[in-house]
N, C-alpha and C positions, 0 to 999 in steps of 0.2 A: 775759497776757490786752493788755498795754500795746505788749509788743514785736510781736507779731501788728497793730498802728495802726499802728506805725511802719514796719514792714516794707511795710504796705500804702499808707502816706504817702509813703514814697520810691519806692515804685513806682509812684504816680501823681505822685509830680514830675519823676521822670526820663522819665515816657513823655511828660510836656509839656515837660520839657528837648528830648528826641528829636523833636519836633514841630515846635517852634522852629528847631531845628536845622536839620532838613528845608525850611520854611518860608523860612528864609534862605537855605537854595543855590539853591532853587526860585526863591526874588526875584530874585536875582543874575543870573540865569538868563534869567529873564522879562526884567528891565532892559535886558540886552543887547538882546534879541529888538527889546523894545518902542520903545525906544529909536533903532532902530538910522537911519532917517531926517535925523534929526534932532542926533542929539551925534557927536562924533568916534569914530574907533575906539576909541583909548588909556581914552577916560574909560568907553566901555563894557566894556571888558575889565578895567578896575581894579574896575568894576563886579560883574562876575563875582568877579574875587578878593577883595570885600569880603564878597560871602555867602557865598564858600566861606570863609575865614578867621573869619568871626564862626559858621558854623553847626560848623566844626569846633570851634573855642574854647567854644560852648552844649555841643555833644555831650562831650567832656572832663570838663565839670563833674559830668556823672551817673556813677553807679555803674560802669556800663559802660565809660563814659571812665576812670574811676580804674583798672578791672581791664584794658581795654588799655594804659594809662600804665605799668603792673607790671609786663606782660607783655610789653614793648617793653625794659624798661630792665632785667628778667630775660634777656632776646635778647642784649643788649649785655654783658652778663657772660659768658652760654658762648660768645657770639663769640669772647670775647678767650681762652679756654681751648683754641680749638682751635689745633691745630698746623699752620701752611699748608705746604704743600709747598714745597722751594727752585725755583729756573727749573731747573735742572739733572734732578729729577724729572719737574718736569712736562714739558717736553720728551720725555723718554724714556719718559713712559708716553702722551704723544700718538704717537709715533713708534711704538711696541710695538702703539697700536688699528690706527694706518693700516695696518702691514704685515697684521693679523690679518684685517683687514678687505679687505686685498686676498686675501689666502690663500682666505678664503672664498669671495670675491666669484671665484677663478678653480676652485675646489669647486664652486659650485654650476654655474657655465657649462657645467663637464665634462661632472655629473652630469644639466644638461638636454640638451645636446647628446647626450650617450650614448641617456637615455631617446628624445630626438627620434629616432635613428637608429633605436633597439628599435622603436619604432611604426610608422616607414617598413618596414620589413622585414617587421614582422607583416601589416600589412594592405594595404601594396603589394604 
């Protein structure tokens, strides 16, 4: 019974955190346009950046933010496991794709021309 209470309380707390994060983001954008004629452009951009940073900071304290952070950490581990191709392999693959594209282009051009000729002979 207490586990359900904790889950619902953390769910409500997370919802509040995410709403505050959204308010911070929207507040930064609102301040940018609200102070348009009276404050310099650089200060207004700083307001947007401040709202964005505050919103992200608040959102990262929620359960969803922690899950996102763990996902990012896991992604970094997986990226380290990737065996990236060498420059020579990349160049050879790019050339093969280019040549295959040219061959297919010629094939479809000849097919289209042949079908056009056949259609003209049948109709005309």
